[in-house]
C-alpha positions in Angstrom: 96.5 77.8 118.6 99.8 78.9 117.1 102.1 81.4 118.6 103.3 84.2 116.3 106.9 83.0 116.8 106.2 79.7 115.1 104.6 81.5 112.1 107.6 83.8 111.7 110.1 81.0 111.4 111.5 80.9 107.9 112.7 77.3 107.4 113.3 76.7 103.8 113.3 80.4 102.8 110.5 82.8 101.8 108.9 80.5 99.1 108.5 77.6 101.5 107.3 79.9 104.3 104.7 81.5 102.0 103.5 78.1 100.9 103.2 76.9 104.6 101.2 80.0 105.6 98.9 79.7 102.6 98.3 76.0 103.6 97.3 77.2 107.1 94.9 79.7 105.5 93.4 76.9 103.3 93.0 74.5 106.2 91.5 77.2 108.4 88.6 77.6 105.9 87.4 74.1 106.6 84.5 73.9 109.0 86.2 71.4 111.4 89.5 73.2 111.6 90.0 76.3 113.7 93.3 78.1 113.7 93.9 80.9 116.2 97.0 82.9 116.5 98.6 84.2 119.7 100.5 87.4 118.7 103.5 88.7 120.6 101.4 91.7 121.6 98.9 89.6 123.6 101.1 88.7 126.4 102.6 85.5 127.8 101.7 82.3 126.0 100.6 79.7 128.5 101.6 76.8 126.3 105.0 78.2 125.4 107.8 75.7 124.8 105.8 72.6 124.1 103.3 71.2 121.7 100.0 70.3 123.4 97.4 68.1 121.7 94.2 67.9 123.6 91.8 65.2 122.4 88.3 65.4 123.6 85.0 63.9 122.9 81.5 63.5 124.3 82.8 61.7 127.4 85.2 64.0 129.2 86.6 61.2 131.3 88.1 59.7 128.0 89.9 62.9 127.1 93.7 62.6 126.5 96.6 65.0 126.3 99.5 64.2 124.0 102.8 66.1 124.7 105.6 65.8 122.2 108.9 65.9 124.1 112.6 65.4 123.2 112.5 61.9 124.6 109.3 60.9 122.9 105.5 61.3 123.3 103.7 61.4 126.6 100.0 60.6 127.0 98.1 62.0 130.0 94.7 61.0 131.0 94.4 61.3 134.7 91.7 63.8 135.7 94.1 66.1 137.6 96.4 66.2 134.5 93.5 66.9 132.2 92.2 69.7 134.4 95.7 71.3 134.3 95.7 71.3 130.5 92.1 72.5 130.3 93.2 75.5 132.3 96.3 76.0 130.1 94.2 75.8 126.9 91.6 78.2 128.4 94.4 80.8 129.1 95.6 80.4 125.5 92.1 80.8 124.1 91.7 84.0 126.2 94.7 85.7 124.6 94.4 84.2 121.0 93.0 86.2 118.1 89.5 85.1 116.9 89.3 82.9 113.9 88.9 85.7 111.3 91.4 87.9 113.0 93.9 85.0 112.9 93.3 84.5 109.1 93.9 88.2 108.6 97.1 88.1 110.7 98.4 85.2 108.6 97.6 87.0 105.4 99.6 89.9 106.7 102.6 87.7 107.3 102.3 86.4 103.7 102.4 89.9 102.4 105.5 90.6 104.4 107.4 87.8 102.6 
């Protein structure tokens, strides 16, 4: 899930931004990659301010959360911590655009450049 604010940043100018957005579109067409956009209009973004990587597999007890912070990476794997981030991700999923809507949204940003 990517917040609209991150997609609107123009590091490197319009040419670079356009290439980055096209890359996201290309990657989102792969079966194993799902990109969902949280637009400004859909309310507060539960994960705002930090990158959350939630790694899961067939055994939930082995799930891990990776947080990138200014002082380095932080790995979380305690059940209480995992439950907190499952809730955060659930809230993000609830307000994010669906897969196709997200692609359309990104295409719209490309046209704006």
